[in-house]
C-alpha positions in Angstrom: 7.8 -35.1 56.2 6.6 -31.5 56.3 8.8 -28.8 54.9 8.0 -26.5 58.0 10.6 -26.7 60.7 9.3 -27.8 64.1 10.6 -25.6 67.0 10.7 -25.7 70.7 10.9 -22.2 72.3 12.8 -22.2 75.8 12.8 -19.0 77.8 11.7 -18.1 81.4 10.1 -14.9 80.2 6.6 -15.4 78.9 6.7 -12.3 76.7 9.8 -13.7 74.8 8.2 -17.0 74.2 5.0 -15.4 73.1 6.8 -13.0 70.8 8.9 -15.7 69.1 5.9 -18.0 68.8 3.9 -15.2 67.0 6.7 -14.5 64.7 7.4 -18.2 63.7 3.8 -19.0 63.5 3.2 -16.1 60.9 5.9 -17.5 58.7 4.4 -21.1 58.8 7.0 -22.6 61.3 5.5 -24.9 63.8 6.2 -24.2 67.5 5.5 -27.5 68.8 6.4 -26.7 72.5 7.4 -24.0 75.1 9.6 -24.4 78.0 10.5 -22.1 81.0 13.6 -23.8 82.2 16.3 -26.4 81.1 14.5 -29.4 82.6 11.2 -28.6 80.8 13.2 -28.2 77.6 14.9 -31.6 77.8 11.5 -33.1 78.4 9.8 -31.2 75.6 12.5 -32.2 73.1 12.0 -35.8 74.1 8.2 -35.5 73.8 8.1 -33.5 70.5 11.3 -34.4 68.7 11.7 -30.9 67.1 14.2 -29.8 64.3 15.4 -26.8 66.2 15.4 -25.6 69.8 15.7 -21.9 70.6 17.3 -22.0 74.0 17.8 -19.2 76.5 21.1 -19.5 78.2 20.3 -18.0 81.7 17.3 -19.6 83.4 16.6 -20.7 87.1 17.1 -24.3 88.1 18.7 -26.0 85.1 20.2 -23.3 82.7 20.2 -23.4 78.9 23.9 -24.7 78.8 23.3 -27.8 80.9 20.0 -28.5 78.9 21.9 -28.2 75.7 24.5 -30.7 76.8 21.7 -33.1 77.7 19.8 -32.7 74.4 22.9 -33.1 72.2 24.8 -35.6 74.2 25.0 -39.0 72.7 22.0 -38.6 70.3 22.6 -39.0 66.5 19.3 -37.5 65.6 19.3 -34.6 68.2 17.8 -31.3 67.1 19.8 -28.2 66.2 20.1 -25.8 69.3 20.3 -22.1 68.8 21.2 -20.1 72.0 19.3 -17.0 73.0 21.2 -14.2 74.9 21.2 -10.5 75.6 25.1 -10.5 75.1 26.8 -11.1 71.8 30.2 -12.2 73.4 29.4 -14.4 76.4 31.3 -17.2 77.8 28.2 -19.2 78.1 27.7 -18.8 74.3 31.3 -20.2 73.8 30.6 -23.2 76.1 27.3 -23.8 74.3 29.2 -23.8 70.9 31.7 -26.3 72.3 28.9 -28.5 73.4 27.4 -28.6 69.9 25.0 -25.6 69.7 24.7 -24.4 66.1 25.0 -20.6 66.9 23.3 -17.8 68.9 20.8 -15.1 68.6 20.4 -12.0 70.5 16.9 -11.6 71.9 16.2 -8.4 70.2 16.6 -10.2 66.8 14.4 -8.9 64.0 11.6 -11.2 62.9 13.2 -11.7 59.5 16.5 -12.6 61.1 14.8 -15.1 63.5 12.9 -16.9 60.7 16.0 -17.1 58.5 18.0 -18.4 61.5 15.6 -21.3 62.1 15.5 -22.2 58.5 19.2 -22.0 58.2 20.1 -24.4 61.1 17.3 -26.7 60.3 19.0 -27.1 56.8 22.2 -28.2 58.6 24.2 -25.0 58.4 25.8 -23.1 61.3 23.9 -20.0 62.2 27.1 -18.0 62.9 29.4 -16.6 60.4 32.8 -18.3 61.1 34.6 -15.0 61.5 32.2 -14.0 64.5 32.5 -17.6 65.9 36.4 -17.1 65.6 36.3 -13.8 67.6 34.2 -15.5 70.2 36.6 -18.4 70.5 39.6 -16.3 70.5 38.2 -14.5 73.6 37.2 -17.5 75.6 39.1 -20.7 74.4 41.7 -22.1 76.9 43.8 -24.7 75.4 44.5 -27.6 77.9 45.3 -31.2 77.6 42.0 -32.2 78.3 40.4 -30.1 75.6 42.8 -31.6 73.1 42.1 -35.2 74.2 38.4 -34.6 73.9 39.0 -34.1 70.1 41.9 -36.6 69.7 40.6 -37.6 66.2 42.5 -34.8 64.5 45.0 -37.6 63.8 42.4 -39.1 61.5 42.4 -36.1 59.2 44.5 -36.0 56.0 46.9 -33.1 55.5 44.4 -31.5 53.2 41.6 -31.8 55.6 43.8 -30.3 58.4 44.4 -27.5 56.0 40.8 -27.1 55.4 40.0 -27.0 59.1 42.8 -24.4 59.6 41.2 -22.1 57.0 37.7 -22.7 58.4 39.0 -21.4 61.7 40.0 -18.0 59.8 36.4 -17.6 58.9 36.5 -18.4 55.2 33.5 -19.4 53.2 33.5 -22.4 50.8 34.0 -20.0 47.8 37.1 -18.4 49.5 38.4 -21.8 50.5 38.0 -23.0 46.8 39.8 -20.0 45.5 42.6 -20.3 48.2 43.2 -24.0 47.6 42.5 -23.9 43.9 39.8 -26.4 44.1 36.1 -26.5 43.0 33.4 -25.6 45.6 32.2 -29.0 45.2 35.4 -30.6 46.3 35.7 -28.1 49.1 32.3 -29.1 50.4 33.3 -32.7 50.2 36.5 -32.0 52.3 34.4 -29.9 54.8 31.9 -32.8 55.2 34.7 -35.3 55.8 36.2 -33.1 58.5 32.9 -32.7 60.3 32.2 -36.5 60.0 35.7 -37.7 61.2 35.6 -35.3 64.2 31.8 -36.0 65.0 31.0 -32.3 64.6 27.7 -30.9 63.9 28.6 -27.9 61.9 31.2 -25.4 61.0 30.8 -23.3 64.2 31.9 -26.2 66.4 34.7 -27.0 63.9 36.1 -23.5 64.7 36.1 -24.3 68.4 37.8 -27.5 67.8 40.5 -25.8 65.7 41.5 -23.5 68.6 41.0 -26.0 71.5 43.4 -28.5 69.9 46.0 -25.9 69.2 45.7 -26.2 65.4 45.1 -22.6 65.5 46.1 -20.3 68.4 44.3 -17.2 69.5 46.3 -14.0 68.2 48.7 -16.3 66.1 49.7 -15.5 62.6 47.7 -18.4 61.3 44.5 -16.9 63.1 44.6 -13.7 61.1 42.0 -14.2 58.3 40.0 -11.8 56.4 37.0 -10.3 58.3 33.7 -11.0 56.6 31.2 -8.1 57.1 
């Protein structure tokens, strides 16, 4: 398998698609397809099986949110999806994170950040700093019975894993988790991996969403006050 990520770029603006392709091509990242709307994106992903999809949120016909749901729904080998938006706090972004997207980028992202973002999510990490995700979730999360039941597997977590998830929702890094819990970073990584596996989550960004939607952490509550990173 090639080390170069394979990417699908989805945006209804040709200038955006062309610009992103040029930036990625220049860094040796393979843009295997472009799409102008959500339906084309779903088809392109099925045809090309990329590692990463850069997905515009607002498009005519099928939007990026519905396309993300279809791409990620029920597929164990689905690509990572990064949402593209002109707004950094947008309820569509929150909904996309809840659906399994690995983060978001503003469309005026620098070339260096775009390349780093693609490589980051391809490696299996969440693109967003958890603290940023937390602020987004606090603004848009609405705890409801259906939200909690969707992630009913919290009961499968051990007390230590629940503690790790609670701290993840505060935006702590693995190093900060290790220091706070008096554990090695390797042990923390194991706990985080088990939390994600038991809850069928793709990455830490989605874990933050789950922590709020299940009521493990409440927006504005004392347990939600973590240290800001950056």
